[in-house]
N, C-alpha and C positions, 0 to 999 in steps of 0.2 A: 326418762319415762317409763315407765314399770310395763312390763309383758305378760301379761296374764292369759289361760286360755282353760276348758274344760277339760281331766283327761281325756286323752286318747288312747285308745286300748284297742288292738286288734288279735284278732289270731290267727296267728301262722300256722301252725301246723296241730293236726289234732286224728287220732282212728277212724275210719269211714264209719265204722258202725260202735261206737264207744259205747252206748248201752248194751246193744246185745254179742257186744264181746264181754261183757260181763255176765250175762247170763249162761254164755257160752262154757267159760272159766264155771263158774258154777256147777254147772250139769257134768263138766270134767272132773271132778272129783269123785262125780257116784258111776264114772264108766270106764272100762277099761282104756279107751283112745281117746282121742283128744278131738273136742267136739268142737263142729267148725260153726261161725256165726251164720251160714245160710241155712242151718239146720236149725235155727231160732222161731217157736209159734209164738203168736200171739197170745195164747194162753200162759205159756212158760214168764213170758216176759210180767202178765197181769203175776202169776201166784210166785214165780222167785226172783222175781226181783222186789217186790214186795218183803216175802220169806226173809231174802238173805239179808236185804241194810235195817228191817226194824230188829232183829236178833243180834243185830250187830256184826254177821259175817262179813266185813267191810273189804277184806283184802283182795275180793271180788272186783270193785271198781279202782283198784289201785294200778290196774294191767291200763288203762287208759292216761295217757299223756297228754298236755295241753299244753304247747308254745307257746307264749305271749307277747306279744311290744306294748310296753308299756311308757307313754312318754305324759309328758306334763302331771307328773305327782311329784309330790314335795319328798324332801326326806326325813320331813318328819313323819309322814303316811309308813314309809318301807322302812324306818329303823324301828318303831311302836306299834306295827303292825302286819309288815309282810315279810320283812327277813325276825319275828320275834321267838318263832318256832323252826323244828331244824327240815320239813320237810317240804323242803322245794330247791330250785338251782337260779341264781342269778346272776347275768354279765350286766354289770351298770355302769353307765358314764364318771369316769370318775373327776374329782375334783381337784386331783393331789397334781393331774397331769394336764387337764387341760383347760383354758382360761376362760373363766366365767367373762362375757366381756357386753352382756348389757342384764340390768337388773328380770329374773324370770321367776314369777314365784305365785305360788296357792294365794290367791285372795278370798277370804270369809265373805257369806252373805252380809255383809254389815256396810252402813249408810250416812250420811254423814260429816260429824265431825271424829266419828271413829273409821272412817274409813279414809277422811284425810293421812290421820294418824299413822296410821298403818302402812299406807301406801309409801309416806316419807318417810318412816322409818327402814323398808326394804329400801330404798334406793339409795338414803343414806350409808348403808351400811356399804352396798355398791362402791360407793363413792371411797368408804375407808380402804375397800377390800384393793382397789387400782391402788391409794395414797403408799397401804403398807405395800404392794408388788413392789412399786419404784424403790422405797425404801432399803428393801432387805435383798434387792437383787445384787450390788455392789458387796454387801457383805456375804451372804453365798458367791459368789465367785473368789473371793480372795479366800476361802476355805478349798475352795474344789481346786485353786489352781496350786494350793499347797499342796494338796493330798493327791493329786495327778502330776505334781512335780514338775509345772509350766515352766520354761528355761525362755531367756530371748530365741534359741533356735526352734523354739515350738512354733512346728507348720500353722499358716492360718488356718486353714481344716481343723487340724485338731482343737487349734482356740475357740472356734466359730461352736466346735460342738459343746464344750464344756461350757463355753455361755449361754446355750441353749439350756444346759443342764439346770444352770444357776438361775436360771428364771423361771423353770420348772419347781427349781429347789424356794423359790420368794415366791411363787404362788401355794405350791402348798401347805405353805406358813400364814401367808394373808388369810387366807379360806377361813380360818379359824371365825373372823368376823363377819361369814356370809349366814346371812337368817336360817334358819332349821324348815322354813317353810319355802325352801328355791327348788324351782324342778327339778328335778333327776329324768332321764329314760334308761330303760332296758331291756334285755329280753330275759323274760320270767318262765319258767315252765314249771308245771308241779302235776298229781295225779286226780286222778277223777275224783278220790273220794276226799282229800285236802281240799280240794275245791267246794265241794260238799260241807264241810267241816269253814272254811272262811264266809262262804256266807253264816253261815250256824252265827259265828263267833264276829260277824262286823260290829258291832257296838260295844268291845272291849277294849278298847286300845283307846291312846290318848288322841285319834285322830278319827271317830267315830262317823262325821258328816263324808267327810274324805273317802273312808272306806268302804263304805254303805254304796257311795260314786263307781267307784273301781270294781268292788267287788260284783255289784250290779251289775254293770254292762260285759263284764267274764262270765259271767251265768247269760247272760241273754245274748253273746255269742256264742254261746257253747247248746245253747237252746237252739238256738237258728240252726246248728249245725248239726244237733240231731236231740228233735224237741224232748226225744225220749227219758233223755239222762239224769231230766230235771220233771217232770211231767210224773213218770212214775213212781221213783222214789224223792225220797228227799224229808230234811224238816225247815219251817223258817228259822228265821234270824231271832235268837234272843231277844227279846224285850231290854231296853237299856235299865228299866228300874226292876225288873228280874236277876240282872247280874248280882252275883255274893258279891262280886267289887263296890255295889253301888249301895251297901250296909255299913261302907268304911265312910269314918269321917274325912270331911274334907277341907281343913282349915285355912285359909287364902294367908299366905305367911308361914306357914305350919313349918314347911319345909327348910327354914332356918335353923330352927333349935337341933335338929332332925342333923344338918349337915354337919352342925361345929361339934356336937359328941361322934361322929361317924368319923373325921378328921382329925378328931382325936384320939382313939382307936386305933387310927393308921400310924400316928406320929411318927410324923413326915418320910412315910413310905408312899408308893403307887398300888402298892398290894401287901395286903398282910395274910402270911400264913394263919389261916384261923381252925383247921382241923385235919388231920389226917391218920391213917393207922400207925401206931404205935409199931406194930410186930411188921411194919411193912417190907421189907428186906427179906424177911423170914416168909413172908406170906409168900414173894413173889416166887423164892425160891423153890418151896412147896409146891406152887401152881405148874412150874419146871419142871419136875418132878413129877408131877400128875400124870404130865404130855407123855413125859418115856417112860412110866411105870418104872420108877426108880425110889429108893431106899437111900436116909442120910450118909451111910455107911457106902455109896456106892456115887452118891454127886455130893459133895458139901455145899453149902449155902453161895459159900463166893463160888466155887465153878458155877454152880446154878447162874447166879446174875453174872458174873461176866458172860455165860456163853449166851444171855438173853440182850445185853447191855452195850458189851464193848463191841463198836462196829469190827475189828478187825478180824473176833471169832464170829458175828451175825451179818453178813451179808446184808439182808434184808433193812439194814438201817442208812444202808450206801443206797440205795434202789430211790429216785428219783418219783415213781408211781406211786406212791404211799401203799404197799401190801400188805401195811401190819395186820390189819383185821381179816387177812385171808390168811394167815399165816398160823398154824398152830402154836411154834413157840411165840413169839409175839402176841395172842390173845392170852397168856400169862400175865401179861401187865395191867388186864381188866381189872384184875382184882383187889387193888390200892388204888385209893382215891385220895384225892385231896381237895380242901376245901378254905378258898379266898376272899377276903374281903377288900375290895380294891376301887379306886376313882378313875376315871378315864372323863373326857372330851366329849361332847354328845358326836363330836367327825370320829374320831379315835373308837369309840364304841361301835361305831358302826360300821368298823371293820373289823373291830375283836370277836363283833356277834354273829360272824359271817364262819367261827370257828363251829358249827355248829353241836360237834359234841362235844362241846364245853360248855354247859347251856346256864344262864344267869337267869336271878331275879334281881328283873330288872327296873326301874321305879318306874312308876306313872306320876309325870311331871302331874297330871294333872292332880294328884294330891301332894307332893313333893315340891311343889313350887315354893321359890325363895322370893322374897321381898325386893333384897338386896342382889346388885353385882356376885355372880357366882359361876366362877369362870377359869378354866386353865390356861394358863400363857407360857406359849412355848417358847424353847431356848433360845431360837434366833433372834426374836422379839426382845426378850426378859436384857437380851444385849448389845441391844441398841437402843440410846435414848432418847431417840426424836420417835423410832419406831412406837417402844410399851406405852409411851406418851398419846399418841393415835391411836394406840389398839385400846389402853384405858378408857380416853373419852367416849372409843367406840361400841364398850361394854357399858359406861352408863348412859348413850342414847339408847342402845336396844330396851333394856332395865325400863330406863323411863318411859320410852315406848311401851313397852309391854303394862307396868303400873297403870297406865293413864289410859292406856282402853279399857283394864279394868275398872276404874272410874268412871267411863262412860257407860259401863252393864253387858259388855262385850265380854262373852264367857269364855273361860280360860283357855279350854279349848280351843279356841281363835287366837286369843291373845298368844297364845307359848310361839303361836309360828315367828314372830318377830325378832325371837331371841336364838340369838349367834351358834352358829357350830359349836364355841367355847363352851357353852354350857356344862357344868359338872356333874358326872352321873354318878351315883353312889350305890353299889350293889355286891351278891354276894354270889361267887364266881366255884362252880366243882368241875369236874372232871377225873376218871380215870387215866393212869399214867400213860397208858396207850393211847389216850387222846391227848393229853397234853403236851408228852413225850414229841409228838407231830408237830404242836404249836411252836413250842418251843426251842423245837428245831428252825421250821421260819423266823420266827420274830426276834430269836436274838442273833440273827442276822445286820449285821448294819444298816442295810437297806430298808428294814420293816420301818412303820410308820412310825414316829420317835416315842410318844406316849406308851405304846404298848410295847415296844422293846424295852423301855425303862422298867416295865411291870414286868414281865417276863423276866427280866436281869434281877426285880425283887425277889419273884417267885425261885426263880432256882438258887438265888442264892440261900434262900431260907429251907429250901429241898436238899442242897448240900450240908446243910448245919446238922437237920435232926436225919436225913440218912444217906449218908456218904457215900457208899458205894454203890448205891443210885446216882446222887447226882454230879457221879466222878466225867458221867460217860453221857454230859446232858449239853449242846451247847450248837452253835450254827453250822450249814453247811461247811464251812471251811477245814472246822476243828474237826467235825465227827470225820471228815473226810480224808484232812491230814496224812498222806505216808500213805491210803491204801487204793487210794482210786485217782483217775484226774477227767478234768479237772478239778482242783480243790473247790474253786468257787462255781457254785452253780449259775451264777447270775449272768456269762457271756460277757460283755460289753460294757454292763452295769455296775462292775467290781468297785467297791466301792474305794479300793486303791489305799484301804491298812490292811497289812499282813498279818489279819484279827488271830488267827492259829497259833503266834507265836509267843502271844502275851493274853491266850484268854481265862479266866475273864478282866480282869485287868485292861487290858487294854479300850485305850477310851476314844467315842466316839463323838467327832466335833459335828457332822450336821447330822 
């Protein structure tokens, strides 16, 4: 039985007087002291509020932050809208480690046969998820027993912990069949100006119906908290037919041709280096020298690169707090950029996009929809013939349901919700070396999500080929920290069981 409900939005924390805080901040710019909110007058609210907002001086509205609790929102909405830009913070319920016990998902405003097709597709996907979870647990357990050196003398308590871990690995992989319309929950924090922007842009994503409902409720709660924050300033949402994106052709099934061409360019890779600075190593070296006012005869390129990239010379590389953006030395890595073409599943990219300093041109699925099944298959499933058969059947069923909904006249926006987490996304992603270095350090760890790990390994292999003096110092925490600080592995009890530092990047990841 499918369970659904309207989105539930709660305002957890907020400033006492966010609008007056913005006006006080604006007045402080022209005062020798900090202006208190108690000093703000009605006249200043009317004049300064409109003047700052309409002129684009929006930083004053950034001081107010609103912390929301969000429940009964879909993974698709979160991916296509709520996490599609950099200026937010979220803590989201994980499908990797939280078992999905009952079908809970967004249901669009459709009726009759379309409603039946939609609900059957969601429930059937949950059945496949349960089947795969059972089929994969023994495979995951066998691999973990080998990695954790289980012997006949292994204690029952330790064996139980390994069995629980195997179950988590199984559901982490089985979740690929769960629909992108599945519900999630989160704590979500953003600034006041970002909330204004979300209201303005509510129609821009693949899930405008859901976006209008969720953002509308967030705005309503803030208005209830402080009516002035939206009454005195603000802009209405851009109409759907006025969006620049609306002017592009959107043929159904047009995504099949694009997908084939994109994959041909990848030539078997998860991620392909498309462009970078030819003189990247010299640029980094020049940037290091510029920080310290040095000429080349005082510091060579090799020495400069060693000082910033080598963790033995640059202890910031070992700091788990990631203070790179605060370091004058590390900021020299800002000036070299890498551009990649890549493909990931919807579920993997939902994690990948959290690296907000590495932005991507992600697809609007309402434009890039494929008529044929188009999905990623995890290696654990591919290695089990029975699981593979169940998985492929689940993919065919999902696409058949989506195509049937389109035949019944359901808007593509709503039909997409029945597609699985495994749905392939193709996009262009880029970032500075500073941002990518942090990402690659985290995502070349054997505990990283499988696809993001494989894509990251593709990327650093290509970086090593074009910029060997940079690439030699890229790797997971255990490799970067080896011989320099303790512990090598920062994962604690979640250590993968493989001494990766002995043979990186050739070490084999089995799970």
